[in-house]
C-alpha positions as CSV (number, residue, x, y, z in Angstrom):
1,M,25.8,-13.7,-25.4
2,T,25.5,-10.9,-23.0
3,S,26.7,-11.0,-19.4
4,E,23.6,-9.1,-18.6
5,S,20.8,-11.3,-16.7
6,P,17.5,-11.3,-18.7
7,T,15.5,-10.2,-15.3
8,A,17.7,-7.5,-14.7
9,P,15.8,-4.1,-15.1
10,Q,16.0,-1.9,-18.2
11,Q,16.6,1.1,-16.3
12,P,18.8,1.6,-13.3
13,Y,16.5,1.5,-10.3
14,N,16.9,3.2,-6.4
15,S,17.5,0.6,-4.2
16,S,15.6,2.2,-1.1
17,L,12.5,2.9,-3.2
18,V,12.3,-0.6,-4.2
19,K,12.3,-1.7,-0.7
20,K,9.7,1.0,0.2
21,H,7.6,-0.4,-2.6
22,M,8.2,-3.8,-1.2
23,A,7.5,-2.8,2.3
24,R,4.1,-1.5,1.0
25,I,3.3,-4.9,-0.6
26,A,4.2,-6.4,2.7
27,A,2.1,-4.2,4.9
28,V,-1.1,-5.0,2.8
29,Q,-0.3,-8.6,3.5
30,C,-0.1,-8.3,7.1
31,I,-3.1,-6.4,7.3
32,Y,-5.2,-8.4,4.8
33,A,-3.7,-11.5,7.1
34,S,-5.3,-9.4,10.4
35,L,-8.2,-8.9,9.0
36,M,-8.7,-12.3,7.8
37,D,-7.9,-13.8,11.4
38,A,-7.2,-11.5,14.2
39,T,-5.3,-14.5,16.2
40,T,-2.3,-14.2,14.6
41,P,0.0,-11.7,16.4
42,L,1.1,-8.6,14.6
43,P,5.1,-9.3,15.3
44,T,4.4,-12.7,13.9
45,L,2.8,-11.3,10.7
46,I,5.7,-9.0,10.4
47,A,8.4,-11.1,10.9
48,L,6.9,-13.7,8.1
49,Q,6.9,-10.9,5.7
50,L,10.4,-10.0,6.3
51,E,11.5,-13.8,6.0
52,Q,10.0,-13.7,2.5
53,K,12.8,-13.9,-0.6
54,G,12.5,-11.7,-3.7
55,E,11.8,-13.6,-6.8
56,D,14.3,-11.5,-8.7
57,A,17.9,-12.0,-8.0
58,W,18.3,-7.7,-8.8
59,L,15.8,-7.1,-6.2
60,P,16.6,-6.3,-2.9
61,K,15.6,-9.4,-0.6
62,I,13.9,-7.8,2.3
63,P,11.2,-4.9,2.1
64,D,12.2,-1.7,4.7
65,K,11.7,-3.1,7.8
66,K,11.1,0.6,9.6
67,L,8.5,1.2,7.2
68,L,6.7,-2.0,7.2
69,Q,6.6,-2.0,10.8
70,G,5.5,1.6,10.8
71,I,2.5,1.0,8.3
72,V,1.4,-2.4,9.8
73,L,1.6,-1.0,13.4
74,G,-0.1,2.1,12.7
75,T,-3.0,0.7,10.8
76,H,-3.7,-1.7,13.1
77,E,-3.7,1.0,16.0
78,M,-5.9,3.4,13.9
79,H,-8.1,0.7,12.3
80,K,-11.5,2.1,13.8
81,A,-10.7,5.7,12.7
82,L,-9.3,4.7,9.6
83,N,-12.2,2.5,8.7
84,A,-14.8,5.2,9.7
85,R,-12.9,7.5,7.3
86,L,-12.7,5.1,4.8
87,A,-16.7,4.4,4.7
88,E,-17.3,8.1,4.8
89,S,-15.6,8.6,1.7
90,L,-16.8,5.6,-0.1
91,G,-20.3,6.5,1.2
92,E,-23.1,4.4,0.2
93,R,-21.3,3.0,-3.1
94,W,-19.1,0.3,-1.4
95,T,-19.7,-1.2,2.2
96,G,-17.2,-2.9,4.0
97,T,-19.0,-6.7,2.9
98,R,-19.0,-5.9,-0.9
99,M,-15.4,-4.7,-0.9
100,P,-12.7,-7.2,-1.1
101,L,-10.4,-7.7,2.1
102,V,-7.4,-7.0,-0.1
103,M,-8.3,-4.1,-1.5
104,R,-9.9,-2.8,2.0
105,A,-6.3,-3.7,3.6
106,L,-4.5,-1.7,0.6
107,L,-6.9,1.3,1.2
108,L,-6.2,1.3,4.7
109,C,-2.4,1.4,4.8
110,A,-2.8,3.9,2.1
111,L,-5.1,6.1,4.0
112,Y,-2.8,5.8,7.2
113,E,0.1,6.8,5.4
114,A,-1.9,9.8,4.0
115,L,-3.0,10.6,7.4
116,Y,0.2,10.2,9.7
117,T,2.8,10.7,6.9
118,P,2.5,14.6,5.8
119,A,5.7,14.7,4.5
120,L,4.9,11.9,2.0
121,R,3.1,13.6,-0.9
122,P,-0.4,12.6,-1.8
123,I,0.7,11.8,-5.3
124,I,3.7,9.6,-4.0
125,I,1.1,7.9,-1.9
126,I,-1.3,7.3,-5.0
127,D,1.5,6.3,-7.2
128,E,2.8,3.5,-4.8
129,Y,-0.7,2.2,-3.6
130,V,-1.8,1.8,-7.4
131,G,1.3,-0.1,-7.9
132,V,0.8,-2.2,-5.0
133,A,-2.7,-2.8,-6.2
134,D,-1.2,-4.2,-9.7
135,V,-0.3,-7.0,-7.5
136,F,-3.1,-8.2,-5.9
137,L,-5.9,-6.6,-8.2
138,D,-7.2,-6.9,-11.9
139,D,-7.4,-4.0,-14.0
140,P,-10.7,-2.6,-13.2
141,D,-10.4,-2.8,-9.4
142,I,-6.8,-0.9,-10.0
143,G,-9.0,1.6,-11.5
144,F,-11.1,1.7,-8.7
145,V,-8.3,2.1,-5.9
146,H,-6.5,4.9,-7.9
147,G,-10.0,6.7,-8.0
148,V,-10.9,6.3,-4.4
149,L,-7.3,7.0,-3.5
150,H,-7.5,10.4,-5.7
151,E,-10.7,11.2,-4.0
152,L,-9.4,10.6,-0.7
153,M,-6.3,12.7,-1.3
154,H,-8.2,15.8,-2.5
155,S,-10.2,15.6,0.6
156,L,-7.7,15.2,3.3
157,R,-4.6,17.2,1.4
158,P,-5.9,19.1,-0.9
159,K,-3.3,21.7,-0.8
160,D,-0.9,19.2,-1.7
161,M,-2.8,17.7,-4.5
162,P,-2.0,19.3,-8.0
163,Q,-4.5,21.4,-9.5
164,A,-5.9,20.5,-13.0
165,S,-4.8,22.6,-15.8
166,L,-7.8,23.7,-18.1
């Protein structure tokens, strides 16, 4: 018998990166909740997310508080501009009424980070939010999110995106 926990990761992980990933998941949950019911104050939604406990013992117990607050408060503050930019990007393919609210919340958070966190590489934003999508959505929707994010990043920050090689 080994002393390793069956839920322990196979490879070493970076606690800071896991906390940031958890913050993005929590931010999407907060924005989703605010889209569902705008009466609950954002600080309350953030506090509820910070009280959540991770299911796996090897994961950090709480998300990165500063990142969580920044994404939630920034996405909320810039909500109109972000919605307009998202609608412009989606065009007639998808409307707000057709898109599940959790997907809209996820795309708004990702768009906020893309527009207001210039030090964060677009490919990281895509990777992180596709990972977040995996928590909330099914495979076809995850693929859709990936495509939308890829298109948004090429549109918003083309110089920061890798060029496809032929």
